[in-house]
N, CA, C and O of each residue as an XYZ file, in Angstrom:
952
protein
N     180.837    129.174     13.570
C     181.066    130.266     14.521
C     180.608    131.590     13.903
O     181.003    131.912     12.783
N     179.786    132.355     14.614
C     179.318    133.631     14.055
C     180.454    134.640     13.942
O     181.363    134.656     14.772
N     180.400    135.467     12.932
C     181.398    136.517     12.742
C     181.026    137.711     13.611
O     179.905    138.214     13.537
N     181.968    138.165     14.437
C     181.726    139.302     15.317
C     182.309    140.554     14.658
O     183.522    140.668     14.482
N     181.441    141.473     14.302
C     181.875    142.715     13.679
C     182.203    143.756     14.747
O     181.615    143.729     15.828
N     183.129    144.670     14.463
C     183.473    145.689     15.459
C     182.313    146.641     15.713
O     181.500    146.918     14.831
N     182.264    147.133     16.945
C     181.260    148.136     17.309
C     181.553    149.468     16.647
O     180.640    150.248     16.373
N     182.821    149.727     16.391
C     183.246    151.021     15.871
C     184.571    150.836     15.140
O     185.394    150.011     15.536
N     184.771    151.594     14.086
C     186.055    151.599     13.380
C     186.610    153.020     13.429
O     185.952    153.969     13.002
N     187.820    153.155     13.950
C     188.473    154.462     14.064
C     189.546    154.561     12.984
O     190.448    153.727     12.914
N     189.443    155.567     12.161
C     190.407    155.790     11.080
C     191.677    156.398     11.673
O     191.618    157.457     12.299
N     192.808    155.751     11.488
C     194.085    156.222     12.021
C     194.990    156.791     10.943
O     196.194    156.932     11.154
N     194.420    157.120      9.787
C     195.200    157.659      8.668
C     194.616    158.994      8.219
O     193.398    159.120      8.093
N     195.463    159.989      7.975
C     194.967    161.240      7.397
C     194.775    161.081      5.895
O     195.243    160.107      5.305
N     194.100    162.020      5.288
C     193.961    162.034      3.834
C     195.291    162.424      3.204
O     195.902    163.418      3.598
N     195.742    161.639      2.219
C     196.987    161.944      1.534
C     196.770    163.092      0.546
O     195.772    163.126     -0.174
N     197.705    164.016      0.522
C     197.657    165.157     -0.392
C     199.047    165.365     -0.987
O     200.032    164.806     -0.505
N     199.112    166.168     -2.031
C     200.391    166.395     -2.705
C     201.404    167.125     -1.821
O     202.610    167.006     -2.039
N     200.926    167.881     -0.825
C     201.855    168.599      0.050
C     202.167    167.825      1.328
O     202.645    168.405      2.302
N     201.898    166.516      1.330
C     202.129    165.684      2.507
C     203.548    165.808      3.059
O     203.696    165.981      4.269
N     204.603    165.729      2.236
C     205.957    165.826      2.806
C     206.193    167.119      3.574
O     206.761    167.103      4.667
N     205.763    168.227      3.009
C     205.986    169.515      3.679
C     205.194    169.598      4.978
O     205.677    170.161      5.961
N     203.986    169.044      4.993
C     203.143    169.120      6.194
C     203.694    168.293      7.343
O     203.672    168.741      8.489
N     204.192    167.083      7.057
C     204.601    166.176      8.122
C     206.103    166.202      8.391
O     206.523    166.033      9.536
N     206.915    166.410      7.362
C     208.363    166.390      7.533
C     208.919    167.793      7.786
O     209.815    167.975      8.610
N     208.380    168.776      7.070
C     208.919    170.128      7.155
C     210.079    170.315      6.201
O     210.735    169.347      5.817
N     210.334    171.546      5.820
C     211.335    171.842      4.798
C     212.752    171.482      5.249
O     213.576    171.082      4.426
N     213.044    171.618      6.538
C     214.396    171.331      7.022
C     214.724    169.848      6.886
O     215.797    169.503      6.392
N     213.823    168.965      7.311
C     214.069    167.530      7.204
C     214.123    167.108      5.739
O     214.972    166.302      5.360
N     213.236    167.637      4.922
C     213.233    167.287      3.503
C     214.559    167.667      2.843
O     215.092    166.915      2.027
N     215.081    168.826      3.198
C     216.355    169.256      2.633
C     217.488    168.330      3.078
O     218.380    168.020      2.288
N     217.459    167.895      4.316
C     218.525    167.008      4.821
C     218.502    165.654      4.117
O     219.551    165.045      3.902
N     217.299    165.180      3.755
C     217.189    163.886      3.092
C     217.210    164.004      1.566
O     217.286    162.990      0.873
N     217.144    165.211      1.043
C     217.191    165.404     -0.396
C     215.885    165.131     -1.109
O     215.886    164.764     -2.284
N     214.761    165.305     -0.410
C     213.444    165.055     -1.003
C     212.761    166.367     -1.366
O     213.047    167.412     -0.781
N     211.846    166.298     -2.348
C     211.090    167.483     -2.746
C     209.966    167.741     -1.742
O     209.578    166.855     -0.980
N     209.458    168.963     -1.759
C     208.440    169.371     -0.791
C     207.034    168.926     -1.185
O     206.137    168.896     -0.342
N     206.837    168.585     -2.434
C     205.512    168.149     -2.888
C     205.654    166.869     -3.695
O     206.730    166.544     -4.195
N     204.543    166.150     -3.810
C     204.499    164.912     -4.570
C     203.992    165.187     -5.979
O     203.232    166.129     -6.200
N     204.409    164.375     -6.911
C     204.003    164.536     -8.300
C     202.795    163.643     -8.580
O     202.919    162.421     -8.675
N     201.634    164.268     -8.711
C     200.404    163.527     -9.007
C     199.907    163.952    -10.387
O     199.739    165.142    -10.654
N     199.679    162.988    -11.246
C     199.196    163.272    -12.594
C     197.831    162.628    -12.772
O     197.679    161.422    -12.581
N     196.847    163.426    -13.136
C     195.479    162.946    -13.320
C     195.085    163.091    -14.789
O     195.266    164.151    -15.387
N     194.551    162.028    -15.358
C     194.133    162.030    -16.759
C     192.663    161.626    -16.832
O     192.265    160.578    -16.325
N     191.882    162.464    -17.460
C     190.454    162.188    -17.650
C     190.180    162.088    -19.143
O     190.571    162.967    -19.912
N     189.515    161.030    -19.549
C     189.161    160.845    -20.956
C     187.650    160.852    -21.099
O     186.934    160.087    -20.453
N     187.189    161.744    -21.971
C     185.772    161.817    -22.287
C     185.592    161.440    -23.755
O     186.452    161.745    -24.580
N     184.500    160.791    -24.082
C     184.294    160.354    -25.474
C     184.092    161.554    -26.402
O     183.561    162.583    -25.984
N     184.516    161.419    -27.661
C     184.325    162.528    -28.611
C     182.860    162.778    -28.928
O     182.482    163.903    -29.257
N     182.038    161.752    -28.834
C     180.608    161.899    -29.093
C     179.896    162.232    -27.785
O     179.911    161.405    -26.873
N     179.266    163.413    -27.647
C     178.615    163.796    -26.384
C     177.453    162.885    -26.011
O     177.009    162.904    -24.863
N     176.947    162.081    -26.956
C     175.854    161.173    -26.636
C     176.335    159.910    -25.911
O     175.539    159.183    -25.317
N     177.619    159.667    -25.967
C     178.149    158.513    -25.241
C     178.240    158.853    -23.752
O     178.503    159.997    -23.382
N     178.025    157.871    -22.929
C     178.018    158.088    -21.484
C     179.343    157.696    -20.808
O     179.481    157.807    -19.590
N     180.293    157.246    -21.594
C     181.540    156.763    -21.004
C     182.344    157.914    -20.396
O     182.331    159.037    -20.901
N     183.035    157.609    -19.311
C     183.921    158.567    -18.634
C     184.991    157.749    -17.924
O     184.670    156.822    -17.181
N     186.261    158.084    -18.146
C     187.350    157.329    -17.530
C     188.339    158.307    -16.903
O     188.841    159.214    -17.566
N     188.608    158.105    -15.614
C     189.623    158.901    -14.911
C     190.704    157.961    -14.381
O     190.398    156.942    -13.763
N     191.950    158.302    -14.622
C     193.088    157.542    -14.114
C     194.106    158.512    -13.531
O     194.179    159.675    -13.928
N     194.884    158.012    -12.587
C     195.903    158.856    -11.952
C     197.193    158.082    -11.799
O     197.185    156.866    -11.609
N     198.308    158.801    -11.884
C     199.629    158.259    -11.589
C     200.145    159.043    -10.393
O     200.404    160.242    -10.490
N     200.296    158.346     -9.247
C     200.624    159.023     -8.000
C     202.033    158.679     -7.550
O     202.388    157.505     -7.447
N     202.824    159.686     -7.285
C     204.126    159.509     -6.657
C     203.923    159.562     -5.148
O     203.449    160.567     -4.617
N     204.284    158.472     -4.449
C     204.096    158.395     -3.007
C     205.406    158.022     -2.333
O     206.140    157.178     -2.848
N     205.717    158.628     -1.200
C     206.912    158.220     -0.461
C     206.648    156.928      0.307
O     205.523    156.679      0.740
N     207.677    156.113      0.474
C     207.508    154.885      1.253
C     207.554    155.154      2.749
O     207.229    154.273      3.546
N     207.959    156.373      3.145
C     208.055    156.694      4.571
C     207.383    158.035      4.874
O     207.822    158.762      5.765
N     206.335    158.359      4.146
C     205.595    159.580      4.387
C     204.140    159.275      4.668
O     203.520    158.494      3.946
N     203.580    159.885      5.713
C     202.242    159.525      6.147
C     202.300    158.189      6.880
O     203.388    157.645      7.065
N     201.169    157.652      7.298
C     201.189    156.361      8.005
C     201.850    155.288      7.148
O     201.436    155.033      6.017
N     202.877    154.670      7.704
C     203.646    153.700      6.913
C     204.340    152.710      7.841
O     204.420    152.921      9.051
N     204.835    151.641      7.259
C     205.605    150.642      8.000
C     207.019    150.584      7.426
O     207.221    150.709      6.218
N     207.992    150.393      8.315
C     209.384    150.228      7.900
C     209.702    148.748      7.744
O     209.320    147.928      8.579
N     210.398    148.418      6.676
C     210.941    147.076      6.539
C     212.301    146.994      7.201
O     212.945    148.028      7.376
N     212.776    145.797      7.583
C     214.120    145.681      8.151
C     215.204    146.292      7.266
O     216.186    146.833      7.776
N     215.033    146.210      5.937
C     216.051    146.768      5.040
C     216.055    148.293      5.015
O     216.875    148.892      4.319
N     215.162    148.927      5.756
C     215.197    150.377      5.922
C     216.435    150.788      6.705
O     216.992    151.861      6.472
N     216.870    149.938      7.638
C     218.012    150.251      8.495
C     219.097    149.176      8.473
O     220.194    149.400      8.984
N     218.807    148.012      7.887
C     219.750    146.896      7.900
C     220.078    146.520      6.460
O     219.206    146.049      5.730
N     221.308    146.721      6.051
C     221.705    146.392      4.681
C     221.528    144.894      4.425
O     222.036    144.060      5.174
N     220.798    144.571      3.355
C     220.522    143.181      3.026
C     219.403    142.565      3.845
O     219.166    141.360      3.762
N     218.707    143.382      4.639
C     217.631    142.867      5.476
C     216.385    142.546      4.685
O     216.304    142.839      3.492
N     215.406    141.939      5.350
C     214.137    141.598      4.713
C     213.384    142.862      4.318
O     213.637    143.942      4.851
N     212.456    142.713      3.378
C     211.671    143.843      2.900
C     210.262    143.780      3.475
O     209.901    142.823      4.160
N     209.474    144.803      3.190
C     208.087    144.794      3.659
C     207.303    143.646      3.039
O     206.344    143.159      3.637
N     207.704    143.206      1.839
C     207.013    142.088      1.196
C     207.261    140.769      1.921
O     206.528    139.801      1.718
N     208.289    140.727      2.763
C     208.619    139.503      3.487
C     207.882    139.375      4.812
O     207.878    138.303      5.416
N     207.263    140.448      5.269
C     206.513    140.385      6.522
C     205.295    139.470      6.378
O     204.666    139.432      5.320
N     204.969    138.743      7.428
C     203.698    138.025      7.490
C     202.596    139.018      7.829
O     202.770    139.856      8.714
N     201.465    138.934      7.139
C     200.399    139.914      7.344
C     199.811    139.865      8.746
O     199.225    140.850      9.194
N     199.951    138.748      9.450
C     199.373    138.678     10.793
C     200.078    139.631     11.759
O     199.549    139.917     12.834
N     201.281    140.132     11.387
C     201.982    141.092     12.236
C     201.270    142.444     12.278
O     201.542    143.258     13.160
N     200.371    142.686     11.345
C     199.708    143.988     11.242
C     198.266    143.964     11.736
O     197.498    144.895     11.492
N     197.910    142.891     12.431
C     196.581    142.778     13.030
C     196.774    142.262     14.452
O     197.314    141.176     14.659
N     196.329    143.051     15.432
C     196.508    142.600     16.803
C     195.945    143.586     17.805
O     195.613    144.716     17.448
N     195.835    143.164     19.061
C     195.277    144.034     20.115
C     196.175    145.236     20.365
O     197.400    145.118     20.407
N     195.550    146.385     20.530
C     196.280    147.635     20.736
C     196.553    147.844     22.219
O     195.662    147.706     23.057
N     197.788    148.177     22.524
C     198.158    148.649     23.847
C     198.676    150.076     23.678
O     199.788    150.291     23.194
N     197.853    151.051     24.085
C     198.163    152.461     23.841
C     198.923    153.053     25.025
O     198.509    152.913     26.176
N     200.042    153.715     24.726
C     200.887    154.351     25.732
C     200.781    155.860     25.546
O     201.218    156.390     24.524
N     200.206    156.555     26.518
C     199.997    157.999     26.406
C     201.183    158.733     27.019
O     201.310    158.814     28.241
N     202.050    159.264     26.161
C     203.266    159.939     26.617
C     203.181    161.451     26.457
O     204.208    162.126     26.528
N     202.005    161.998     26.246
C     201.876    163.417     25.913
C     202.284    164.348     27.042
O     202.663    165.489     26.779
N     202.218    163.902     28.282
C     202.583    164.791     29.397
C     204.092    164.850     29.623
O     204.571    165.669     30.407
N     204.829    164.000     28.950
C     206.277    164.020     29.062
C     206.868    165.101     28.152
O     206.205    165.531     27.207
N     208.085    165.543     28.414
C     208.682    166.618     27.603
C     208.830    166.212     26.137
O     209.194    165.077     25.829
N     208.545    167.152     25.245
C     208.745    166.920     23.822
C     210.232    166.780     23.521
O     211.083    167.363     24.193
N     210.517    165.991     22.491
C     211.888    165.779     22.014
C     212.797    165.174     23.081
O     214.010    165.379     23.072
N     212.182    164.419     24.004
C     212.964    163.648     24.967
C     212.446    162.218     24.968
O     211.307    161.955     24.582
N     213.295    161.303     25.405
C     212.937    159.889     25.346
C     212.021    159.488     26.490
O     212.068    160.064     27.577
N     211.190    158.493     26.224
C     210.278    157.935     27.216
C     211.013    156.822     27.945
O     211.428    155.851     27.313
N     211.188    156.936     29.279
C     212.002    155.955     29.998
C     211.295    154.619     30.172
O     210.072    154.529     30.070
N     212.072    153.600     30.432
C     211.547    152.257     30.644
C     210.557    152.225     31.800
O     209.545    151.528     31.722
N     210.828    152.966     32.871
C     209.933    152.949     34.038
C     208.528    153.413     33.656
O     207.540    152.901     34.183
N     208.437    154.375     32.743
C     207.127    154.860     32.292
C     206.399    153.769     31.517
O     205.198    153.573     31.702
N     207.108    153.065     30.661
C     206.506    152.006     29.856
C     206.014    150.870     30.739
O     204.977    150.270     30.454
N     206.741    150.568     31.804
C     206.356    149.470     32.696
C     205.027    149.722     33.392
O     204.398    148.776     33.866
N     204.583    150.979     33.464
C     203.286    151.291     34.072
C     202.115    150.798     33.232
O     200.988    150.694     33.716
N     202.398    150.496     31.965
C     201.371    149.970     31.070
C     201.579    148.455     30.968
O     202.684    147.983     30.703
N     200.519    147.725     31.179
C     200.634    146.264     31.217
C     200.538    145.716     29.792
O     199.485    145.255     29.351
N     201.658    145.782     29.095
C     201.736    145.358     27.699
C     202.096    143.882     27.660
O     203.022    143.439     28.340
N     201.366    143.133     26.865
C     201.551    141.687     26.800
C     202.236    141.289     25.498
O     202.142    142.007     24.502
N     202.923    140.148     25.499
C     203.470    139.630     24.244
C     202.356    139.462     23.205
O     201.272    138.972     23.522
N     202.630    139.869     21.974
C     201.623    139.787     20.919
C     200.777    141.027     20.765
O     200.000    141.129     19.816
N     200.910    141.993     21.698
C     200.197    143.259     21.542
C     200.854    144.089     20.444
O     202.022    143.887     20.113
N     200.096    145.016     19.891
C     200.659    146.059     19.036
C     200.725    147.313     19.896
O     199.713    147.972     20.133
N     201.934    147.635     20.361
C     202.133    148.787     21.242
C     202.213    150.057     20.406
O     202.940    150.114     19.414
N     201.456    151.076     20.815
C     201.427    152.337     20.074
C     201.673    153.480     21.047
O     201.001    153.588     22.072
N     202.643    154.335     20.720
C     202.981    155.481     21.545
C     202.231    156.712     21.044
O     202.423    157.154     19.912
N     201.375    157.256     21.907
C     200.666    158.505     21.608
C     201.529    159.655     22.096
O     201.697    159.845     23.301
N     202.073    160.417     21.168
C     202.944    161.543     21.493
C     202.193    162.858     21.300
O     201.081    162.893     20.773
N     202.827    163.918     21.736
C     202.279    165.256     21.488
C     202.837    165.844     20.215
O     203.222    167.013     20.190
N     202.886    165.062     19.166
C     203.528    165.434     17.905
C     203.148    166.846     17.447
O     201.971    167.191     17.345
N     204.173    167.643     17.176
C     203.986    169.002     16.651
C     204.714    169.069     15.311
O     205.944    169.020     15.288
N     203.991    169.181     14.194
C     204.665    169.232     12.889
C     205.385    170.559     12.708
O     204.975    171.568     13.281
N     206.439    170.571     11.927
C     207.164    171.817     11.671
C     206.326    172.763     10.826
O     205.627    172.339      9.906
N     206.402    174.032     11.145
C     205.629    175.035     10.407
C     206.505    176.164      9.866
O     206.044    176.965      9.052
N     207.759    176.238     10.307
C     208.644    177.327      9.883
C     209.927    176.766      9.264
O     210.306    175.622      9.514
N     210.569    177.577      8.473
C     211.843    177.202      7.860
C     212.851    176.854      8.952
O     213.002    177.593      9.924
N     213.532    175.735      8.786
C     214.551    175.336      9.736
C     214.039    174.583     10.946
O     214.835    174.128     11.769
N     212.730    174.442     11.075
C     212.145    173.778     12.242
C     212.065    172.275     12.010
O     211.833    171.825     10.887
N     212.258    171.493     13.084
C     212.154    170.038     13.037
C     210.864    169.576     13.698
O     210.308    170.298     14.526
N     210.373    168.383     13.350
C     209.213    167.840     14.065
C     209.548    167.671     15.549
O     210.703    167.456     15.917
N     208.516    167.773     16.393
C     208.702    167.593     17.836
C     207.755    166.513     18.337
O     206.574    166.505     17.990
N     208.269    165.614     19.144
C     207.465    164.506     19.662
C     208.296    163.734     20.685
O     209.511    163.911     20.771
N     207.637    162.885     21.450
C     208.333    161.986     22.362
C     208.667    160.679     21.627
O     208.021    160.335     20.637
N     209.669    159.965     22.116
C     210.091    158.719     21.479
C     210.664    157.804     22.565
O     211.040    158.273     23.640
N     210.730    156.515     22.287
C     211.201    155.544     23.277
C     212.695    155.707     23.551
O     213.472    156.048     22.660
N     213.077    155.456     24.804
C     214.493    155.310     25.117
C     214.969    153.969     24.567
O     214.150    153.080     24.333
N     216.271    153.806     24.357
C     216.778    152.499     23.902
C     216.380    151.365     24.835
O     216.079    150.265     24.369
N     216.373    151.611     26.155
C     216.014    150.574     27.112
C     214.545    150.194     26.985
O     214.205    149.014     27.067
N     213.670    151.176     26.784
C     212.246    150.897     26.623
C     211.986    150.131     25.332
O     211.147    149.231     25.299
N     212.710    150.488     24.263
C     212.547    149.782     22.990
C     212.975    148.327     23.124
O     212.290    147.431     22.630
N     214.102    148.085     23.787
C     214.563    146.709     23.980
C     213.569    145.907     24.812
O     213.326    144.732     24.537
N     213.004    146.536     25.817
C     212.012    145.860     26.663
C     210.811    145.392     25.843
O     210.385    144.244     25.966
N     210.263    146.280     25.004
C     209.102    145.911     24.189
C     209.472    144.870     23.142
O     208.688    143.966     22.856
N     210.659    144.997     22.573
C     211.074    144.054     21.530
C     211.332    142.662     22.095
O     211.142    141.662     21.402
N     211.763    142.599     23.351
C     212.049    141.304     23.955
C     210.810    140.616     24.500
O     210.858    139.424     24.804
N     209.676    141.350     24.634
C     208.468    140.692     25.149
C     208.086    139.433     24.355
O     207.942    138.389     24.992
N     207.913    139.433     23.058
C     207.996    140.570     22.141
C     206.595    141.094     21.799
O     205.617    140.348     21.818
N     206.521    142.401     21.484
C     205.283    142.911     20.900
C     205.220    142.446     19.443
O     206.235    142.083     18.849
N     204.020    142.465     18.886
C     203.851    142.048     17.486
C     204.330    143.140     16.534
O     204.933    142.851     15.500
N     204.060    144.388     16.889
C     204.502    145.552     16.117
C     204.551    146.728     17.075
O     203.938    146.704     18.142
N     205.292    147.766     16.677
C     205.368    148.985     17.479
C     205.064    150.177     16.589
O     205.625    150.307     15.501
N     204.168    151.055     17.053
C     203.773    152.205     16.259
C     203.785    153.492     17.056
O     203.846    153.476     18.286
N     203.726    154.605     16.347
C     203.712    155.924     16.965
C     203.049    156.924     16.028
O     203.020    156.724     14.813
N     202.518    158.000     16.600
C     202.047    159.102     15.768
C     203.141    160.141     15.565
O     202.915    161.176     14.938
N     204.322    159.863     16.096
C     205.461    160.738     15.873
C     206.010    160.594     14.463
O     205.634    159.688     13.720
N     206.905    161.505     14.113
C     207.515    161.463     12.779
C     208.338    160.204     12.597
O     208.418    159.664     11.494
N     208.952    159.732     13.675
C     209.788    158.536     13.626
C     209.694    157.820     14.968
O     209.292    158.418     15.966
N     210.068    156.529     14.996
C     210.175    155.838     16.277
C     211.427    156.294     17.015
O     211.507    156.166     18.236
N     212.410    156.826     16.281
C     213.595    157.418     16.885
C     213.407    158.929     17.006
O     212.376    159.468     16.603
N     214.397    159.598     17.559
C     214.315    161.038     17.761
C     214.397    161.777     16.434
O     214.803    161.190     15.430
N     214.017    163.064     16.407
C     214.204    163.863     15.185
C     215.687    163.899     14.804
O     216.548    163.679     15.656
N     215.987    164.173     13.536
C     217.393    164.166     13.082
C     218.150    165.408     13.517
O     218.548    166.228     12.690
N     218.346    165.542     14.830
C     219.045    166.710     15.357
C     220.554    166.569     15.171
O     221.083    165.460     15.097
N     221.236    167.710     15.097
C     222.692    167.688     15.009
C     223.308    167.217     16.321
O     224.377    166.608     16.330
N     222.619    167.506     17.445
C     223.108    167.065     18.757
C     222.440    165.754     19.147
O     221.933    165.612     20.259
N     222.445    164.787     18.214
C     221.762    163.513     18.421
C     222.232    162.880     19.722
O     223.436    162.716     19.918
N     221.310    162.519     20.626
C     221.717    162.031     21.950
C     222.251    160.609     21.947
O     222.733    160.136     22.976
N     222.179    159.912     20.810
C     222.650    158.531     20.776
C     223.585    158.356     19.580
O     223.815    159.286     18.807
N     224.106    157.166     19.452
C     225.035    156.908     18.367
C     224.368    156.476     17.080
O     225.067    156.256     16.091
N     223.047    156.343     17.041
C     222.384    155.895     15.825
C     220.930    155.570     16.087
O     220.416    155.847     17.170
N     220.256    154.978     15.096
C     218.807    154.707     15.188
C     218.517    153.468     16.035
O     218.065    152.451     15.510
N     218.770    153.548     17.321
C     218.704    152.355     18.168
C     217.299    151.811     18.336
O     217.122    150.597     18.443
N     216.287    152.681     18.363
C     214.909    152.191     18.533
C     214.492    151.398     17.298
O     213.946    150.301     17.417
N     214.743    151.940     16.134
C     214.474    151.181     14.906
C     215.110    149.794     14.977
O     214.454    148.783     14.725
N     216.381    149.764     15.318
C     217.122    148.508     15.261
C     216.644    147.500     16.300
O     216.680    146.294     16.056
N     216.198    147.981     17.452
C     215.673    147.051     18.459
C     214.550    146.209     17.874
O     214.464    145.009     18.137
N     213.697    146.832     17.089
C     212.556    146.121     16.511
C     212.901    145.449     15.184
O     212.605    144.270     14.989
N     213.517    146.186     14.282
C     213.702    145.680     12.919
C     214.648    144.489     12.861
O     214.471    143.610     12.017
N     215.638    144.439     13.729
C     216.540    143.287     13.689
C     215.844    142.010     14.150
O     216.346    140.907     13.932
N     214.677    142.169     14.794
C     213.863    141.021     15.194
C     212.661    140.830     14.258
O     211.770    140.024     14.529
N     212.654    141.579     13.164
C     211.550    141.558     12.190
C     210.221    141.953     12.828
O     209.167    141.421     12.479
N     210.288    142.885     13.760
C     209.084    143.481     14.346
C     208.828    144.789     13.612
O     209.683    145.675     13.648
N     207.681    144.947     12.945
C     207.434    146.155     12.157
C     207.411    147.420     13.013
O     206.876    147.429     14.122
N     207.999    148.482     12.477
C     207.888    149.831     13.039
C     206.886    150.609     12.193
O     207.039    150.715     10.977
N     205.869    151.148     12.841
C     204.809    151.882     12.143
C     204.854    153.333     12.617
O     204.782    153.603     13.816
N     204.972    154.258     11.679
C     205.181    155.665     12.026
C     204.111    156.562     11.407
O     203.433    156.198     10.446
N     203.990    157.762     12.008
C     203.132    158.841     11.505
C     201.659    158.443     11.471
O     200.932    158.807     10.547
N     201.223    157.693     12.484
C     199.794    157.411     12.627
C     199.057    158.701     12.979
O     199.676    159.726     13.264
N     197.756    158.634     12.955
C     196.920    159.837     13.062
C     195.681    159.493     13.879
O     195.200    158.360     13.846
N     195.164    160.487     14.617
C     193.865    160.344     15.271
C     193.854    159.221     16.320
O     192.915    158.428     16.382
N     194.903    159.166     17.135
C     194.981    158.143     18.169
C     194.160    158.479     19.415
O     193.820    157.582     20.187
N     193.841    159.742     19.617
C     193.173    160.158     20.851
C     191.865    159.414     21.133
O     191.612    159.103     22.297
N     191.016    159.109     20.140
C     189.786    158.364     20.439
C     190.033    156.992     21.068
O     189.136    156.436     21.701
N     191.228    156.443     20.901
C     191.526    155.138     21.483
C     191.685    155.195     22.999
O     191.639    154.160     23.663
N     191.873    156.392     23.553
C     192.047    156.516     24.996
C     190.805    156.054     25.758
O     190.911    155.622     26.906
N     189.653    156.139     25.146
C     188.403    155.749     25.797
C     187.990    154.317     25.473
O     186.909    153.878     25.867
N     188.834    153.598     24.767
C     188.481    152.238     24.349
C     189.442    151.221     24.972
O     190.654    151.435     24.998
N     188.892    150.123     25.468
C     189.708    149.103     26.134
C     189.908    147.851     25.289
O     190.765    147.024     25.602
N     189.137    147.704     24.235
C     189.190    146.468     23.460
C     189.245    146.818     21.974
O     188.241    146.743     21.266
N     190.433    147.201     21.518
C     190.599    147.647     20.142
C     191.684    146.820     19.461
O     192.677    146.437     20.080
N     191.474    146.555     18.182
C     192.402    145.769     17.375
C     192.946    146.653     16.256
O     192.182    147.298     15.539
N     194.257    146.678     16.113
C     194.888    147.441     15.042
C     194.870    146.643     13.750
O     195.108    145.435     13.750
N     194.583    147.333     12.641
C     194.657    146.743     11.312
C     195.322    147.769     10.394
O     194.832    148.890     10.261
N     196.430    147.395      9.764
C     197.103    148.303      8.844
C     198.051    147.542      7.946
O     199.193    147.285      8.328
N     197.603    147.179      6.764
C     198.371    146.298      5.884
C     199.230    147.092      4.899
O     198.757    148.057      4.299
N     200.499    146.684      4.733
C     201.371    147.365      3.768
C     201.149    146.852      2.356
O     200.596    145.770      2.157
N     201.583    147.632      1.384
C     201.624    147.161      0.009
C     202.747    146.135     -0.133
O     203.759    146.206      0.565
N     202.558    145.190     -1.037
C     203.552    144.127     -1.228
C     204.575    144.585     -2.267
O     204.522    144.185     -3.430
N     205.505    145.431     -1.824
C     206.486    146.065     -2.709
C     207.764    145.233     -2.737
O     208.360    144.976     -1.691
N     208.186    144.811     -3.923
C     209.404    144.030     -4.064
C     210.600    144.797     -3.523
O     210.891    145.904     -3.975
N     211.294    144.207     -2.552
C     212.444    144.817     -1.902
C     212.112    146.179     -1.300
O     212.996    147.023     -1.146
N     210.849    146.396     -0.960
C     210.438    147.682     -0.400
C     210.988    147.903      0.999
O     210.841    147.049      1.874
N     211.631    149.067      1.209
C     212.139    149.388      2.546
C     211.079    150.023      3.427
O     211.316    150.274      4.608
N     209.920    150.281      2.859
C     208.785    150.823      3.590
C     207.564    150.802      2.703
O     207.663    150.579      1.496
N     206.406    151.035      3.308
C     205.172    151.057      2.523
C     204.110    151.877      3.232
O     203.964    151.784      4.450
N     203.356    152.692      2.470
C     202.173    153.315      3.064
C     201.187    152.251      3.532
O     201.120    151.163      2.961
N     200.428    152.571      4.569
C     199.361    151.695      5.037
C     198.101    152.528      5.261
O     198.178    153.732      5.505
N     196.951    151.880      5.176
C     195.696    152.490      5.622
C     195.413    151.868      6.990
O     195.004    150.711      7.080
N     195.630    152.630      8.031
C     195.537    152.108      9.383
C     194.178    152.403      9.983
O     193.585    153.454      9.740
N     193.699    151.458     10.769
C     192.412    151.616     11.452
C     192.438    150.821     12.749
O     193.237    149.899     12.913
N     191.553    151.191     13.664
C     191.349    150.433     14.888
C     189.930    149.889     14.879
O     188.973    150.648     14.728
N     189.788    148.575     15.041
C     188.484    147.934     15.152
C     188.169    147.809     16.634
O     188.878    147.124     17.371
N     187.113    148.465     17.065
C     186.754    148.512     18.488
C     185.626    147.524     18.757
O     184.608    147.521     18.064
N     185.818    146.694     19.760
C     184.840    145.673     20.133
C     184.287    145.942     21.515
O     184.847    146.735     22.272
N     183.188    145.284     21.846
C     182.580    145.429     23.178
C     183.514    144.847     24.230
O     183.195    144.867     25.418
């Protein structure tokens, strides 16, 4: 059987930088979780003592968050004693994309089940919510984006979708003091069924013009990892 290569590959990951937490989380969220505003990256370059030698070696030690930038949540992110990202089957991270465009809905409000039903999402799809994500830029500000209602999350999880993703900061609402629910219900709808939650995707808009796209985004195999960065992409076919 001939191998069919994609017509186009769309990069769904931004470039990682040391100020990633501050850019995507904002100082208010970082303070609430007790995280620093920048990442610790150490770069070491070794050059030979003899200038006639051509050797050059560069190495880096990078501190990366498991839930910063495009990443996947493991069940143990929200479920004590749950499975880790290393326990996921890799086939869960490759599948047809069903894109849900929620940008016209109000920011920081949930997307109702009736809205989701307008999209013909099939079992085995990787459903991705395109939000109007607005990163925090001022002290005390929280990320703003749309997120699934508990009913919509249960509907997708019961289909079941293969994975659920968003370009929002979280699949649940921002960590507001006036939290409209009793807890992280969207996370739990998926994670208790071992359906990966993928957050903080990037550059989803080009997918609006594509009808036949496959998501690919593999996590690192981290022992007991509650999350992992991924390099996400969409493979577009004819």
